[in-house]
TORNU-523276 format. One line per field, with one value per residue (C-alpha): x, y, z; chain; residue number from 0. Coordinates in nm, 3 decimals. Layout:
N
u <- [X/...]
v <- [Y/...]
w <- [Z/...]
c <- [A/...]
k <- [NUM/...]
***
This chain:
536
u <- [4.283/3.963/3.669/3.425/3.083/2.986/2.755/3.080/3.315/3.113/2.993/2.950/3.260/3.212/2.847/2.859/2.839/2.564/2.247/1.935/1.900/2.009/1.767/1.961/2.280/2.234/2.092/2.394/2.661/2.443/2.436/2.821/2.916/2.703/2.834/2.524/2.565/2.355/2.420/2.250/2.093/1.818/1.847/1.486/1.404/1.399/1.644/1.966/1.894/2.256/2.163/2.481/2.709/2.600/2.639/3.011/3.037/2.902/3.184/3.440/3.311/3.293/3.597/3.824/4.166/4.053/3.721/3.456/3.413/3.093/3.396/3.596/3.938/3.929/4.298/4.376/4.462/4.127/3.929/4.090/4.040/3.651/3.671/3.853/3.576/3.915/3.855/3.872/3.669/3.375/3.225/2.947/2.712/2.448/2.097/2.017/2.300/2.348/2.037/2.011/2.068/2.417/2.551/2.454/2.598/2.912/3.008/2.821/2.681/3.034/3.250/3.109/3.287/3.625/3.757/3.824/4.198/4.271/3.961/3.741/3.430/3.389/3.101/2.849/2.687/2.365/2.213/1.882/1.849/1.464/1.592/1.696/1.528/1.312/1.562/1.863/1.591/1.599/1.970/2.034/1.792/1.967/2.299/2.128/1.945/2.248/2.578/2.915/3.045/3.266/3.008/2.766/2.524/2.411/2.094/1.981/1.630/1.404/1.138/1.056/0.766/0.918/1.173/1.025/0.905/1.133/1.463/1.318/1.230/1.605/1.748/1.742/1.534/1.647/1.435/1.595/1.385/1.324/1.556/1.332/1.381/1.609/1.863/1.896/1.957/2.197/2.373/2.351/2.542/2.780/2.904/2.910/3.107/3.366/3.362/3.433/3.104/2.794/2.429/2.108/1.897/1.612/1.801/1.931/1.563/1.427/1.682/1.634/1.256/1.333/1.557/1.208/1.424/1.680/2.003/2.238/1.966/1.988/2.390/2.315/2.118/2.361/2.672/2.437/2.373/2.749/2.846/2.608/2.708/2.979/3.102/3.102/2.744/2.455/2.094/1.743/1.686/1.987/1.827/1.487/1.689/1.862/1.535/1.305/1.076/0.928/0.964/0.712/0.632/0.516/0.356/0.179/0.045/-0.119/-0.245/-0.388/-0.531/-0.698/-0.868/-0.982/-1.092/-0.882/-0.876/-0.689/-0.369/-0.373/-0.316/-0.072/0.180/0.157/0.275/0.607/0.683/0.615/0.854/1.105/1.078/0.908/0.750/0.383/0.443/0.740/0.440/0.220/0.493/0.553/0.218/0.195/0.544/0.475/0.072/0.237/0.440/0.134/-0.070/0.206/0.205/-0.164/-0.217/0.102/0.351/0.646/0.932/1.251/1.403/1.315/1.528/1.437/1.200/1.095/1.029/0.811/0.663/0.552/0.427/0.219/0.025/0.043/-0.166/-0.398/-0.518/-0.597/-0.725/-0.720/-1.022/-0.907/-0.569/-0.667/-0.939/-0.631/-0.401/-0.669/-0.721/-0.322/-0.309/-0.504/-0.414/-0.054/-0.168/-0.339/-0.078/0.149/-0.175/-0.212/-0.103/-0.143/-0.014/0.018/-0.286/-0.454/-0.306/-0.449/-0.757/-0.754/-0.609/-0.909/-1.138/-1.038/-1.065/-1.460/-1.614/-1.833/-1.673/-1.350/-1.539/-1.480/-1.848/-2.160/-2.369/-2.634/-2.937/-3.189/-3.499/-3.774/-3.969/-3.713/-3.650/-4.021/-4.080/-4.192/-3.982/-4.096/-4.308/-4.181/-4.285/-4.468/-4.250/-4.296/-4.236/-3.950/-3.682/-3.682/-3.314/-3.147/-3.168/-2.859/-2.647/-2.649/-2.982/-3.043/-3.277/-2.999/-2.797/-3.093/-3.169/-2.838/-2.768/-2.641/-2.444/-2.677/-2.510/-2.518/-2.800/-2.715/-3.005/-3.344/-3.261/-3.078/-3.261/-3.278/-3.051/-2.808/-2.742/-2.698/-2.396/-2.291/-2.312/-2.128/-1.838/-1.789/-1.800/-1.566/-1.304/-1.349/-1.312/-1.257/-1.413/-1.735/-1.749/-1.710/-2.007/-2.238/-2.139/-2.340/-2.657/-2.924/-3.146/-3.514/-3.719/-3.727/-4.022/-3.883/-3.758/-3.621/-3.460/-3.429/-3.116/-3.153/-2.845/-2.832/-2.680/-2.756/-2.424/-2.321/-2.617/-2.500/-2.159/-2.284/-2.457/-2.201/-2.048/-2.175/-1.901/-2.024/-2.383/-2.325/-2.059/-2.346/-2.589/-2.394/-2.344/-2.672/-2.822/-2.558/-2.695/-3.046/-3.141/-3.066/-3.330/-3.344/-3.309/-3.240/-3.392/-3.205/-3.345/-3.172/-3.294/-3.584/-3.746/-3.700/-3.408/-3.376/-3.589/-3.539/-3.822/-4.003/-4.346/-4.500/-4.742/-4.965/-5.013/-5.413/-5.432/-5.304/-5.426/-5.766/-5.838/-5.704/-5.912/-6.239/-6.108/-6.095/-6.431/-6.587/-6.412/-6.469/-6.826/-7.068/-7.373/-7.696/-7.916/-8.185/-8.454/-8.405/-8.400/-8.754]
v <- [0.537/0.661/0.710/0.396/0.440/0.241/-0.004/-0.095/-0.081/-0.323/-0.528/-0.903/-1.133/-1.423/-1.649/-1.562/-1.208/-1.203/-1.067/-1.156/-1.430/-1.746/-1.978/-1.857/-1.974/-2.260/-2.394/-2.261/-2.412/-2.744/-2.757/-2.729/-2.916/-3.262/-3.151/-3.086/-2.730/-2.640/-2.470/-2.179/-1.985/-1.709/-1.484/-1.263/-1.013/-0.632/-0.381/-0.363/-0.694/-0.856/-1.078/-0.945/-0.975/-1.326/-1.371/-1.296/-1.502/-1.829/-1.729/-1.757/-2.094/-2.222/-2.121/-2.077/-2.263/-2.495/-2.540/-2.590/-2.492/-2.344/-2.132/-1.983/-1.836/-1.474/-1.500/-1.723/-1.533/-1.598/-1.525/-1.169/-1.127/-1.174/-0.925/-0.669/-0.728/-0.798/-1.193/-1.288/-1.639/-1.406/-1.204/-0.947/-0.767/-0.551/-0.589/-0.262/-0.100/-0.406/-0.585/-0.633/-0.925/-0.872/-0.772/-1.130/-1.297/-1.115/-1.168/-1.529/-1.699/-1.678/-1.720/-2.054/-2.281/-2.178/-2.335/-2.069/-1.929/-1.957/-2.086/-2.402/-2.206/-1.977/-1.793/-1.547/-1.272/-1.091/-0.844/-0.713/-0.989/-0.867/-0.580/-0.823/-0.774/-1.079/-1.158/-1.169/-1.391/-1.628/-1.618/-1.673/-1.991/-2.269/-2.179/-2.197/-2.495/-2.686/-2.513/-2.677/-2.812/-2.562/-2.264/-2.157/-1.897/-1.665/-1.423/-1.150/-0.963/-0.750/-0.815/-1.220/-1.175/-1.005/-1.304/-1.552/-1.893/-2.062/-1.883/-1.909/-2.307/-2.328/-2.192/-2.281/-2.027/-1.853/-1.569/-1.301/-1.149/-0.779/-0.710/-0.693/-0.392/-0.569/-0.683/-0.307/-0.175/-0.429/-0.357/0.004/0.003/-0.248/0.005/0.298/0.094/0.049/0.394/0.482/0.697/0.711/0.779/0.831/0.513/0.697/0.801/0.441/0.328/0.625/0.525/0.170/0.221/0.495/0.226/-0.004/-0.363/-0.231/-0.289/-0.063/0.214/0.197/0.247/0.503/0.698/0.671/0.789/1.107/1.134/1.111/1.417/1.625/1.555/1.771/1.583/1.191/1.182/1.149/1.278/1.244/1.592/1.532/1.228/1.441/1.726/1.501/1.309/1.666/1.492/1.687/1.551/1.331/1.624/1.839/1.486/1.427/1.815/1.778/1.442/1.598/1.911/1.658/1.496/1.810/1.924/2.236/2.403/2.685/2.467/2.304/2.559/2.703/2.397/2.397/2.709/2.634/2.322/2.501/2.742/2.482/2.397/2.074/1.936/1.847/1.456/1.434/1.565/1.307/1.055/1.179/1.165/0.789/0.673/0.798/0.655/0.341/0.342/0.442/0.105/-0.099/0.071/0.053/-0.305/-0.374/-0.511/-0.510/-0.270/-0.433/-0.149/0.103/-0.003/0.381/0.339/0.698/0.676/0.357/0.516/0.840/0.634/0.413/0.755/0.912/0.598/0.590/0.908/0.913/0.562/0.240/0.351/0.716/0.564/0.307/0.585/0.840/0.583/0.512/0.868/0.963/0.690/0.787/1.156/0.987/0.802/1.145/1.394/1.341/1.489/1.801/2.100/2.318/2.039/2.302/2.454/2.079/1.933/2.201/2.132/1.744/1.771/2.051/1.750/1.499/1.695/1.794/1.546/1.289/0.994/1.076/1.116/0.834/0.864/0.892/1.229/1.283/1.160/1.404/1.527/1.244/1.522/1.573/1.181/1.068/1.386/1.210/1.339/1.736/1.693/1.752/2.090/2.018/2.198/1.976/1.612/1.450/1.311/0.932/0.839/0.563/0.211/0.056/-0.122/-0.438/-0.500/-0.516/-0.791/-1.034/-0.899/-0.908/-1.291/-1.404/-1.616/-1.376/-1.448/-1.335/-1.028/-0.849/-0.613/-0.290/-0.249/-0.090/0.149/0.351/0.631/0.551/0.865/0.758/0.394/0.572/0.736/0.396/0.289/0.603/0.537/0.166/0.231/0.517/0.331/0.064/0.324/0.681/0.743/0.615/0.752/1.101/1.000/0.870/1.207/1.435/1.150/1.125/0.872/0.959/0.672/0.384/0.159/-0.166/-0.332/-0.087/0.225/0.519/0.695/1.020/1.188/1.538/1.510/1.198/1.163/1.039/0.809/0.636/0.618/0.451/0.156/0.132/-0.156/-0.486/-0.468/-0.106/-0.242/-0.522/-0.344/-0.072/-0.345/-0.520/-0.231/-0.152/-0.503/-0.498/-0.196/-0.212/-0.553/-0.909/-0.837/-0.456/-0.362/-0.035/0.229/0.515/0.884/1.196/1.523/1.367/1.216/0.846/0.731/0.357/0.112/-0.291/-0.320/-0.177/-0.240/-0.255/0.018/0.091/0.418/0.609/0.639/0.302/0.016/-0.080/0.225/0.469/0.350/0.363/0.717/0.777/0.644/0.896/1.208/1.146/1.011/1.241/1.347/1.268/1.534/1.669/1.563/1.198/1.264/1.430]
w <- [-0.143/-0.279/-0.004/0.008/0.094/0.403/0.191/-0.006/0.311/0.538/0.254/0.389/0.273/0.464/0.497/0.798/0.770/0.586/0.800/0.768/0.547/0.726/0.517/0.164/0.376/0.474/0.171/-0.019/0.236/0.261/-0.170/-0.178/0.128/0.006/-0.393/-0.510/-0.700/-0.962/-1.320/-1.301/-0.956/-0.912/-0.650/-0.579/-0.327/-0.225/-0.315/-0.081/0.062/-0.012/-0.297/-0.523/-0.216/-0.187/-0.557/-0.501/-0.179/-0.347/-0.662/-0.350/-0.226/-0.595/-0.685/-0.386/-0.407/-0.132/-0.244/-0.328/0.047/0.244/0.405/0.187/0.363/0.169/0.153/-0.122/-0.472/-0.646/-0.305/-0.278/-0.717/-0.677/-0.349/-0.571/-0.856/-1.108/-1.125/-1.480/-1.448/-1.251/-1.483/-1.343/-1.609/-1.496/-1.744/-1.679/-1.896/-2.092/-2.224/-2.591/-2.723/-2.893/-2.541/-2.394/-2.759/-2.715/-2.331/-2.231/-2.552/-2.741/-2.443/-2.276/-2.437/-2.333/-2.018/-1.685/-1.682/-1.300/-1.115/-1.093/-1.291/-1.498/-1.277/-1.465/-1.221/-1.414/-1.181/-1.207/-1.497/-1.540/-1.771/-2.062/-2.385/-2.532/-2.784/-2.472/-2.257/-2.588/-2.665/-2.322/-2.279/-2.427/-2.264/-1.930/-2.021/-2.122/-2.003/-2.026/-1.686/-1.559/-1.625/-1.345/-1.346/-1.078/-1.176/-0.960/-0.975/-0.753/-0.988/-1.024/-1.200/-1.512/-1.566/-1.847/-1.697/-1.959/-1.729/-1.411/-1.458/-1.502/-1.217/-0.841/-0.681/-0.389/-0.230/0.009/0.305/0.393/0.626/1.004/1.216/1.506/1.241/1.085/1.432/1.510/1.145/1.228/1.566/1.399/1.159/1.426/1.604/1.342/1.242/1.650/1.625/1.848/1.771/2.007/2.031/1.866/1.561/1.520/1.515/1.256/1.049/1.035/0.968/0.741/0.544/0.451/0.537/0.274/0.474/0.154/0.247/0.582/0.598/0.315/0.575/0.762/0.584/0.533/0.912/0.983/0.756/0.942/1.309/1.482/1.753/1.590/1.762/1.521/1.686/1.630/1.465/1.255/1.094/1.058/0.928/0.630/0.552/0.528/0.809/1.119/1.474/1.659/1.909/1.613/1.458/1.793/1.787/1.490/1.582/1.852/1.690/1.465/1.759/1.940/1.599/1.662/1.316/1.437/1.587/1.280/1.058/1.332/1.265/0.900/0.898/1.142/0.983/0.610/0.734/0.790/0.436/0.450/0.177/0.224/0.114/0.413/0.659/0.510/0.540/0.895/1.029/0.861/1.011/1.351/1.344/1.246/1.553/1.777/1.655/1.755/2.131/2.079/2.047/2.270/1.967/2.088/1.921/1.873/1.738/2.025/2.341/2.478/2.775/2.780/2.437/2.498/2.766/2.574/2.272/2.483/2.609/2.297/2.164/2.504/2.404/2.038/2.106/1.899/1.599/1.556/1.504/1.239/1.119/1.036/0.911/0.659/0.555/0.554/0.327/0.070/0.134/0.046/-0.294/-0.380/-0.333/-0.608/-0.865/-0.667/-0.808/-0.452/-0.180/0.072/0.041/-0.041/0.286/0.488/0.358/0.392/0.772/0.850/0.689/0.861/1.189/1.147/0.880/1.142/0.949/1.140/1.494/1.719/1.795/1.591/1.587/1.816/1.732/1.604/1.809/1.816/1.591/1.345/1.312/1.254/1.017/0.692/0.373/0.243/-0.062/-0.412/-0.560/-0.860/-1.138/-1.421/-1.536/-1.314/-1.550/-1.484/-1.349/-1.518/-1.414/-1.241/-1.452/-1.176/-1.038/-0.641/-0.657/-0.724/-0.423/-0.229/-0.310/-0.270/0.117/0.368/0.683/0.955/1.089/1.453/1.471/1.664/1.927/1.835/2.149/1.843/1.611/1.196/1.204/1.419/1.265/0.968/1.050/1.168/0.816/0.703/0.904/0.851/0.440/0.504/0.667/0.415/0.099/0.195/-0.143/-0.053/0.242/0.082/-0.159/0.177/0.382/0.172/0.162/0.416/0.541/0.403/0.481/0.702/0.636/0.878/0.604/0.367/0.384/0.153/0.067/-0.051/-0.278/-0.371/-0.677/-0.949/-1.018/-0.675/-0.704/-0.976/-0.895/-0.609/-0.798/-1.101/-0.975/-0.760/-0.525/-0.408/-0.407/-0.169/0.063/0.127/0.168/0.425/0.589/0.587/0.697/1.006/1.154/1.075/1.036/0.810/0.597/0.504/0.134/-0.009/-0.249/-0.403/-0.410/-0.582/-0.477/-0.306/-0.589/-0.594/-0.847/-0.852/-0.666/-0.558/-0.850/-1.045/-1.097/-1.493/-1.555/-1.833/-1.975/-1.934/-2.310/-2.437/-2.627/-2.603/-2.371/-2.624/-2.891/-2.665/-2.587/-2.973/-3.045/-2.739/-2.858/-3.308/-3.248/-3.344/-3.115/-3.219/-3.336/-3.139/-3.392/-3.305/-2.980/-2.996]
c <- [A/A/A/A/A/A/A/A/A/A/A/A/A/A/A/A/A/A/A/A/A/A/A/A/A/A/A/A/A/A/A/A/A/A/A/A/A/A/A/A/A/A/A/A/A/A/A/A/A/A/A/A/A/A/A/A/A/A/A/A/A/A/A/A/A/A/A/A/A/A/A/A/A/A/A/A/A/A/A/A/A/A/A/A/A/A/A/A/A/A/A/A/A/A/A/A/A/A/A/A/A/A/A/A/A/A/A/A/A/A/A/A/A/A/A/A/A/A/A/A/A/A/A/A/A/A/A/A/A/A/A/A/A/A/A/A/A/A/A/A/A/A/A/A/A/A/A/A/A/A/A/A/A/A/A/A/A/A/A/A/A/A/A/A/A/A/A/A/A/A/A/A/A/A/A/A/A/A/A/A/A/A/A/A/A/A/A/A/A/A/A/A/A/A/A/A/A/A/A/A/A/A/A/A/A/A/A/A/A/A/A/A/A/A/A/A/A/A/A/A/A/A/A/A/A/A/A/A/A/A/A/A/A/A/A/A/A/A/A/A/A/A/A/A/A/A/A/A/A/A/A/A/A/A/A/A/A/A/A/A/A/A/A/A/A/A/A/A/A/A/A/A/A/A/A/A/A/A/A/A/A/A/A/A/A/A/A/A/A/A/A/A/A/A/A/A/A/A/A/A/A/A/A/A/A/A/A/A/A/A/A/A/A/A/A/A/A/A/A/A/A/A/A/A/A/A/A/A/A/A/A/A/A/A/A/A/A/A/A/A/A/A/A/A/A/A/A/A/A/A/A/A/A/A/A/A/A/A/A/A/A/A/A/A/A/A/A/A/A/A/A/A/A/A/A/A/A/A/A/A/A/A/A/A/A/A/A/A/A/A/A/A/A/A/A/A/A/A/A/A/A/A/A/A/A/A/A/A/A/A/A/A/A/A/A/A/A/A/A/A/A/A/A/A/A/A/A/A/A/A/A/A/A/A/A/A/A/A/A/A/A/A/A/A/A/A/A/A/A/A/A/A/A/A/A/A/A/A/A/A/A/A/A/A/A/A/A/A/A/A/A/A/A/A/A/A/A/A/A/A/A/A/A/A/A/A/A/A/A/A/A/A/A/A/A/A/A/A/A/A/A/A/A/A/A/A/A/A/A/A/A/A/A/A/A/A/A/A/A/A/A/A/A/A/A/A/A/A/A/A/A/A/A/A/A/A]
k <- [0/1/2/3/4/5/6/7/8/9/10/11/12/13/14/15/16/17/18/19/20/21/22/23/24/25/26/27/28/29/30/31/32/33/34/35/36/37/38/39/40/41/42/43/44/45/46/47/48/49/50/51/52/53/54/55/56/57/58/59/60/61/62/63/64/65/66/67/68/69/70/71/72/73/74/75/76/77/78/79/80/81/82/83/84/85/86/87/88/89/90/91/92/93/94/95/96/97/98/99/100/101/102/103/104/105/106/107/108/109/110/111/112/113/114/115/116/117/118/119/120/121/122/123/124/125/126/127/128/129/130/131/132/133/134/135/136/137/138/139/140/141/142/143/144/145/146/147/148/149/150/151/152/153/154/155/156/157/158/159/160/161/162/163/164/165/166/167/168/169/170/171/172/173/174/175/176/177/178/179/180/181/182/183/184/185/186/187/188/189/190/191/192/193/194/195/196/197/198/199/200/201/202/203/204/205/206/207/208/209/210/211/212/213/214/215/216/217/218/219/220/221/222/223/224/225/226/227/228/229/230/231/232/233/234/235/236/237/238/239/240/241/242/243/244/245/246/247/248/249/250/251/252/253/254/255/256/257/258/259/260/261/262/263/264/265/266/267/268/269/270/271/272/273/274/275/276/277/278/279/280/281/282/283/284/285/286/287/288/289/290/291/292/293/294/295/296/297/298/299/300/301/302/303/304/305/306/307/308/309/310/311/312/313/314/315/316/317/318/319/320/321/322/323/324/325/326/327/328/329/330/331/332/333/334/335/336/337/338/339/340/341/342/343/344/345/346/347/348/349/350/351/352/353/354/355/356/357/358/359/360/361/362/363/364/365/366/367/368/369/370/371/372/373/374/375/376/377/378/379/380/381/382/383/384/385/386/387/388/389/390/391/392/393/394/395/396/397/398/399/400/401/402/403/404/405/406/407/408/409/410/411/412/413/414/415/416/417/418/419/420/421/422/423/424/425/426/427/428/429/430/431/432/433/434/435/436/437/438/439/440/441/442/443/444/445/446/447/448/449/450/451/452/453/454/455/456/457/458/459/460/461/462/463/464/465/466/467/468/469/470/471/472/473/474/475/476/477/478/479/480/481/482/483/484/485/486/487/488/489/490/491/492/493/494/495/496/497/498/499/500/501/502/503/504/505/506/507/508/509/510/511/512/513/514/515/516/517/518/519/520/521/522/523/524/525/526/527/528/529/530/531/532/533/534/535]
***
């Protein structure tokens, strides 16, 4: 007999074997028991959660020789043929490869009038139904709306929003849930026992986490791990090797190096990681997975997937050393890095630079920068040299006055014992956690002036100032952060290169030689002087 993959070998053959979808099983069995059998079902949910398996189980329940029954016996000829996939009255169709209108007409529309050959119903199972073309959906619509009594449609999709509303409204919808960590661990242990193998608890937890809620993905990972094991025992190092990830010790070393701003250690660990052949994207994924576990430990969230007391103790100790605030900041920064790394031409150098930046930039520090001396903090802005007339900055697209007049909830004001620069660093940190791009723009800006009810934010480049003001959401976010740390009545004035770029109100002025004054100046200049003779 040909070799079967684990996800095919351990496919659920009864409703009782279906893991994690009790709400779907209960609804289908109740419908069959009460005789309320729909003519069209729509199964939707993430990949690998049992949609196609449930479709086959439903076909068995409807066509079993002892049915319709909520508990098909799997012993009759029809049940065995459905299990083997060769029942003539249960037709499976993959819409990803048969998406045209001619495929629908040939395989469905033109055969629905024929009675089933051996079974009670003729069941059409269409997998990935969202891949059908628009014309194919149109051809299918009338048949699904009013099919003959012996026809049952079971549609499965991972992208419910792509199925036309005209099709969705004619089907009984069942939503499949992503598997929990506990369910995945239990399923992996069940398969290992069935194969006569064993695995380290940490290895099972790692595979369950990497599967991202998919039973099929979890069994595929387990199958790969089994192939790399020599003595029938799957270890955590084997799982990391097959996935291209790095172990927890190296990850923790990077995290502590970032915390301690140890640039040499960061470069050393990354060099060892890349020597092992790990991809930079895998490094970021390893860091994110580890930070997710550490965050759960830091906030006291029990993990059903981790039953190793020693590993749990290490998690709690590491989380305590890093601290909650740093964990959240690192997760935010690494999430942005994971999204950006796909477009980087030199990912190894870029990742090294990113981790060094996270270790050294003020926004990643758990404490704001120390306040400058009183003399420096109170020093007025340096005068602008007279190098010519300053180029006027463009007015913002969205005026700040509108935001200033909107009603705001009075935020908690930081005690006045903090200096202005210290409160400004708190503003930068808060905005950096919310948006990495805003935090980066504000890192080069400085607090130029604080009048008691207004601050001046000075940028080095006019481009950064314009970027911060091109959308009302950005203006509103900065204003709310400033009011939270400076006071509820504060407004903002933006400046570029120590020249005022934009103010919240611009007073209308008249040029010195304009209007009536210009006319008077012209008369004074052009009028002839009286002759000396007349004076005498």
